[in-house]
N, C-alpha and C positions, 0 to 999 in steps of 0.2 A: 202370245196374243194379249195376255193380261198386261204385260210390260208396255206393249205398243199402245194399248188403250189408256194407260196411265199417262204416257207421254203426251197424248192428244188431250186428255181430259184435264190435266193439271192446269194448263193455261186458261182453259175455259172456266174452270172453277174459280180461278183467281179473278177473272173478269166479272163473274157473277157476284163474288163477294164485294169487289170494289163498286160495282154498279148498285148493289143493294145498299151499301153504306151511303153512297152518294144520294140515292133516292130517298133514304130515310132522312138524310140531312136536309134535302130540299123540302120534304114534307113537313118536318118539324120547324124549319126555319132557323135551326141552330147548328153550330159546328161541334164536332167532337174531337177531343185530343187524339193524336195518332202518333205514328212513328215516321221518321224521315231517314233518307240516306244522308250521311254527313255533309256531302257536297251541296245538298239542297238548302241547308240552313246555316252552314259555317263558312267563314272565309277560307280560302285555299290553304293559307299557312297553318290553320288549325286542324285541317283534315289529315295531313301527313307531313312528316319531317324526317330528318336524318335518323332520329332515334325513337320515333313514336308514330303511332297511327291511331286515329279515332275509329273505334270499331262500329260497324254497321249493325243495328240501326241506332239512331239517336231517338230517344223516347221523349215525349212531352206530356205534361199534365195540363196543358192549356195555358201555362204561365212560364214555366222554366223547362229548359232542355236538360236532360240527364244523359251523360256520356260515359262510356267505358273507353279507356285508353290503354293500348298495348304499347309497351316501351321496352327498350333494352335494359331497363332497370326495374322491371316488374310492372304489374297491372295497377291502374289507378281508376277510381270512380270519382266523377265530379258532377256538380249540379250548377248550371249556369255558364253562359259563354264567357263571362268575366273570369270565372274560376278556371275554365279551360285555358284562357290566355295566360293566366298566372302559372298554371302547371307547365305549359309549353316553355315559358321562360325558365322555370325551375329545372326542367329536363335538360335544356341547353346548358344551364349552370352546372348541373351534375356532370355532364360530359366534359366540360372544361376543367372542373375540379379534379376529375380522374386523370386528365392529362397532366395536371400539375403533380399529382401523386406519382406519376410514372417518370417524372423528370429527375435529373441528377441533383438539382437543388433540393428537392424533397428528400431524396435518399441521404444527402448530406445533413439535413436537418434532423433526421432520425438518429444518425450517429451522434450529432451534437447533443441531442436531448438525453441520450444514455449517459453521457459524461457530465451532465449538468447536475445542479443541486436537487432537482426533482426528477430523479430517474424513472419514477413511476409513469411519467408522461409518455415514455416510449411506447408503452402498451396502449395508451389512449390514442396515439398517432396511428399505430398499425392496426388497432382493433377499435375503431371509434364506436361510440354508442350514440343512439339517436336522442337520448336524454342525458341527464347528469347522473344516472343511477350507478355508473361505473367509476365515478370519481370518489376518491377517499373522503371520508367524513371530515368536515372542517373546511373542505374546499368546495364542495358541490354548491353551497349556497351562493358563493361568489360567481359561479358559472351562471347562475340564474340572475345574478345582480339584484337579489332581493334582500340580502342581509347587510348589516352595517358593520359587523365585527365578527372575527373568528371567535371560537369558544375558548379564548385565553384571556388573561388579565392584562397582557401587554397591548400596546398600540397595534392594531391589526396591520397598519401600513408598514410596520417594521418586519412583518412576517413574510419570508420569501415565498411561501405558498400563496399567500394573499396576493402578492405582487404578480406572480406568474398566472394565477387564475384570472385576475383582473385584466392582465395583458391579453390572455387568450380570448376573453370575451370581446375586448376591443378589436383584436385582429380578426375575429370572426365577423364582427360587424363590418369591418373594412372590406373583407372578401365579398360579403353579401351585397354591399353597396356597389362594388366593381361589376358584379354580374347582374345587378338590377333585380335582386330577389329580396323577399322579406326575411330578415334574420330570425323572425319569430314564426315562420311558416310551420304548419303542422305536417309537412312532407317529411316523413321519417328518413327517407333515403337522402334527401338534401341535407338534413340536419347531421347525419353521420359524416357526409363528405365535408361540410363546413367545420364540424368539430375536429376532423383529422387535420385539415390545413391550419385551423386556428391554433391547435396545440403545437403543430410544427413551427408556426410563426412565433409562438410565445416561448416555447422551451428549446427550440432548435434554431432560432434566428432565421427562419424562412421569411425573406422579404416579400411583403405583399405585392408591391409593384413589380419587382424583379421576377417573381415566380409566375406571374400571370402570362398565359400563352396568348399570342395574337388570336383574336376572334374573327373568323371569316366564314363565308358561306351562309347557309340558312340560319345557323345559330346567331351569327353576327347581325344579320338583318333583323331578327326578332329582338335582339337586345337593343339595337340602335333605335328601333321603333318604339321602345318603351319610354313613356313619359312619366316622370315622377314629380310630385308637387314639391317645389322648393320650400314651401312654407313649413312643412314638417319633416322633409327628408333629411335635412341637416341634423335635426334632433335625433331621428332614429339611427343615423349613422355614427353619432358621436356620444350619445347619452345612454347610460344603462337603463334597464327596464324600470327600476324603482323611480328613477328620475323622470322618465317619460310619464309615469302615472301622476307624479307631482305636477308636471307641466300641464298635463291635460286637466287636472283638477283646478289649477290656477286659471286656465283659460275659461273654464266653465263658470267659475265663481265671478271672474272678471266680466263675464257677459250677463251677469245678473241671475245665474242659476243658484238656487239655495245650496248652501255648503253641504248639508247632510245628503242631499240628492247627488251632488257631484262626487262625494266620497263613496256612496253606494255604487255609483256607476263605474268609477275607476277600479273598484274592487270586484266587479262582476267578472268571475273567472273565465267565462266563455270567450271574452274578447282578448285579443293579444294587446300588448302595450301599444303597438302601432295602430291598431284599430281604435283604441281609446283616444289616441291623439288625433286621428283623422276625423272622428266624430266631434271631438272637442273643438278642433280648429274650424271645422265646417260651421258649427253652431255659433262660435265666437265671431265669425265673419259676417253673421247676420246683424251685427251691431249690438251695442250694450243695452239698448232699451226698446227699439221699435218692434222687433219680432216677438210678440207675446206667445206663450204656449210652448216654448222650447222645453220647459220642465215636463210637459205631458209627453213630448217625444222621448225624452230620456227615460221616463217611467215605462214607456212601451219598449224601449231598447233593453231594459232590464229583464224582460221576459224571454230573451234569446236563450234557446236550449242547445244549439249546435252551431257549427260553422256556417251552414246555409243561412240560419237566422241572423248571425252576426254580420255576414256579408250583406244581407238584405238591408239592415239598418244603417250600415256604413255607407252603402250606395244611396240610400234614401237621403241621408244627411248631405251627401255630395250634390245630389240633384237640387236640393233646397239652396245650397250655397251657390251653385252654378247659376240658377235662375236669378237669385238675388243680385249677383255681380254682373251678369251678362244681359239681363232683360229689364227687370224692375225690382226695386227693394221690396222685401216681404215685410208685412206688418203683423201677421198673426199666423201661428201654426196650430193645427188641430189634428187629433187622432180619431179615426173611425175604425176601431179594432186595430189592425196593424197597418192600415192604409193611412198615409199622411197627406193632408191637404194644407195649403197655405194661401192666404189672401195677400195680393200684391198691391202696391201703390197705383198701378195702372188699372185696377178694378178686376183683374183676372183672378179666378180661383185656380190654383195649380195643384194637380194631383201627381204626387211623386211616385212613379212606378218603376223600380229597378228590376224589371222582368224581361224575359227573352221574347215573349209574344203575348198577344191578346187574341183569343178566339171569341166568336160571338156565341156564348153559352147562356143557359138560363141564369146562372149565378152572376155573370157579368151584366146581363140585362137587368136583373133585379137591383144590383148595386148601382148601376147607372141611373135607374129610375129613382131610387132613393136619394142619390146624390143630387139629382136635378131638383127634386122637390125640397130638399134641405137647403140648397144653395140659392134657390130662387132663380130669377131671370138673368143673372149676371153671366159673364163669359167664363166657361170652364175649359181648361186645357189639361189633357193627360200627357205628362212628360215622361217618356219611358226610354229605357236603355236599349230595348229591342224594337220590335215592329208589330203592328196590328195586322190582322188579316184584312183583305179588302172588304169582306162582309162586316167585320167588326168596326172598321173605320167608317163605313157607310152608315151602319145602324147607330153608332155613337154620334156621328155627325147629325143624323136626323133628330137626335135628342139634344142637340146643341153642345155636344162635348167634342172638342177638336183634339185629335191625336197628334202629338209632336213626337216622332220616333227618332231613334238613334241619337239621343241627345249628347252622347259622348263625343259626337263630331262637332258640337256647338261649344262645349266647354270641357275642361279636363275632369275625367273621372278615373281615379287610379284603382286598380284591381287589388 
């Protein structure tokens, strides 16, 4: 009897909870962050694939979606739709890299490496590490591409270990480029697989182009749909990390950023070399003089504490660059906490919002009111990577703030 009552009561209780939450929302006039089924808020290709599934529910804090992903290669946690797209590409790359490791070409490379001058690399091929901690001292710094010489007095370019480790780093970048993934990704599983084939290519003569398997099915579709900015992709695929930081610094100083600020930024350890370059390239494209205030943006970017923060600033810079190139040149950049606004030649104040959603909450209402009073009667547009709820769009519109959503469909934003 008790079991039957529970079966009847459970759906009724659910309806009561939903109705109560809805009634409270209508009474207060504000929305509350909630949870969603993946298919409600994510494109189909991000919900499920051959080697992964986004777990129900997707949680929201009113700005960003937080997802748990179950995959054939272990669980992952990501914040933001862009981060999920990046992870899906990486999972596809991991699958293809493991196919390479199962090939005859890879097995032959392992044998070749054992007979070569650096026999220790056989262990690195068969038991790759996700960092350089397993590489013998004297070589690991070259894996990171951050050192300029081995700890010897002779020319490091004459050292066979130097040559092999430098070659490995180059081959690893080539594989990452082939699969459309970031060679500096924090994905430990991806790094292990890239390290394995990188060492096989360097020490065992595994040809990058010859060893790559044909990419088909869903993984191939995801890779083909990935668009990378030609402006910096060539640098990332060919230049070591130390050189990328130098290039980023030069781009910033060339755009009028103070040298000491540029140096502090490229040495901020939370950003990868690729992220340094994306921000530097984005700010440099605003022109050498017109867009004042870029130094304030860099000062804000220096406060990043984790990967979610760095991604936020990277995508903010890309929104600024996109608007500048596709709509109207920007003349001034300002920071309000971590929110970036910019004034354009067309008279519009652009609010760069690299977030998944906007709900109409007391915090959003307060910020909108403050922004309107600060900016005056000019036109204000909120350019966001995600979308606003119908209520938020309407309420912001009533205050003269126009929401322009899914801006990644208007100009390129790389994850």
